[in-house]
C-alpha positions, 0 to 999 in steps of 0.5 A: 401644760402638765397633765391632770394625771401628773398633777393628781400624783403630785398632790397626793405626794404633797398630802402624804408629805404634810401628814408625815411632817405633822406626825414628826412635829407632834413627836418632837413636842416636849413631853409634859412634865410630871405633875409636881409632887408637893400637895398633889395626888401621886397617881402611880397607875394600876387598875381598880381592884375588884371587890374581893381583890387584895394586893398580890404582894406578900404582906411584910407585917403578916410575916411577923404575926403569922402564927396559927390562931391558937398560938397567937392566943397562947402568946398573947398576940391577938389583934389589939394586944400588940403593935409593929415598929418599923422604918417607913421610907418617905418619897425622897428615901428618908427613913422614918421610925414609925409604929402601927397598931392594928385594929381588931375590926379589920376592914371596918376599922377607923384609923387615926394618925398621931403627929408629935410636937416639935423636938419631941417624938411619937413616944409621947403617944406611948407614955401613960395618960393620967385620965387613961389610968396608965395607958398611952393614947395610941394604945387606948385608941387601939383598945377603942377599935381604932387602927393607929399610926405614929411616926417620928418626924425627920430629924427628931425622935429615933431618926438621925437628929439634926437641925431643921431648916426651911426646906424641911417643912415641905419635906415633913408634909410629904412625909405625912403623905407617905404615911397615908400611902402606908395606910392606903396599902393596909386598907387594900389588904382589908386591915382598916377603912381609910375612908374613916381617917382622922389626924391628931397633931400636937403643938407645931405638929398641929400646924403641920397636920393642918398645912398638909390637909390644906394642900390639894391631893393630901390623903387622896388616893386617886384623881377626883376623889375627896380627901380621906381625912374626915376628922382633924384634931389640933392640940395646942397649935401655934400661931406660926408653928413649923413655918405655917400661919394657923389662921391661913390654913384653917380658914379653907379647911373649916368647911371641908373637914370636921375640926376640933381645936383645943388649948389651955386657957392660960397657955397664951401663945396657943390660946391666942392662935385658937381665938384668932381662928375661932371665927373661921372654925365655928362656921361649920356645925361639926367643928369645935373649939375648947379651952381647958382651965390650964397653962399646960401646953402640947403633950403635957396638956394631952397627958395631964389635963383631966377630960382632954382625952374624953373630949377627943374620944367623943369627937373621933367617935362622932366623926369617924367610928360612927361615920357611914363609910363602907369599905371599898377598894382603891387603886392598886398603888405601889405601897411605900417601902418599909423595913426593920419590922418588929412586933411589940407586945403590950404590957398588962394594964397597971393596977390602980395603985401603980397608975396613981403612983405614975400619975404623981410622978408625971405631975411632979416631973411636969412641974420640975420641967416648968420650973427649969430656966428655959434659956433656949426660949429666947433663941428662934428655932429654924422650924418655928420661924415664920416662913409662910408663903402668905403675908401675915395680916397686918394688925 
């Protein structure tokens, strides 16, 4: 019979061997896959910034406007008199033409992201608006102390032009998240307050903006925070624009984000989309729907219809500018890369006579465009085809 001493040694050996096997088994387990990027927070690590901290990396924008204050004033480069153009690199490496209008308010500034409609560009936000006497919407918002970011969606505007497909609708939503990451970096540099973020989308761009805001993790800097989008304006949204059914994405947003949805009362496609979403949108007190007596659609409604920009300004002021949200540091995330930075000085405001002449030209051009035969209207576009993952409601 073995001695108790030998049994004790054997038992200890078994215990040690079991512990070793357990550790090895644990290490052999497959590592958890990285969280899918679509619609979720991109937690890039880092530590919380201290109250007075700023990112240590050099600021590429500051290098373009880093002259002494007196020289800036001499050259007309005080904040609010210029904007930057650059190439923003999205998460898949695609470069996107973008413009950033810094606010003179610095870290207390509200910020608005502007999204153009399908097959157009962010130049629509630079072109003169009738109601603003020659100013474009982006420059007007900057004058109202907002920081502003515009961007040409992939395959459109100043980006390499190409036909869009079903996969692009997901990529474009990711592009908006990349734009938010750019704004988050400007926030951490004390350039604006990303907690006062508004988004304005036009036409199918309105559907895209709503679909992005609908996704978990959209405009969220770190896990557990609410979204920074605190105002969402949809101008002439489509029933099924950019592959997203408007009513499906607006219903869950209505109770989370203040919404302003507007269209022309004679623009049948957009009017019907707005009316179908009215019940969902008007459930919250801060939400608003407005139909203007016009057949104009999208950027034409924005530029030529009286009182539209005034209504937008009131909504933004209530939900962003007057929002009680103090600047606070966010996690030190790796900023999105951008290059080809240029500084563009704003032109002097137009004289009343010049403004009226431009207004008459814009109206004449809009009428001429509407009178042209639209042969392409009968051809379904890839990005406008219904590709939503949710089935449409049966009539």
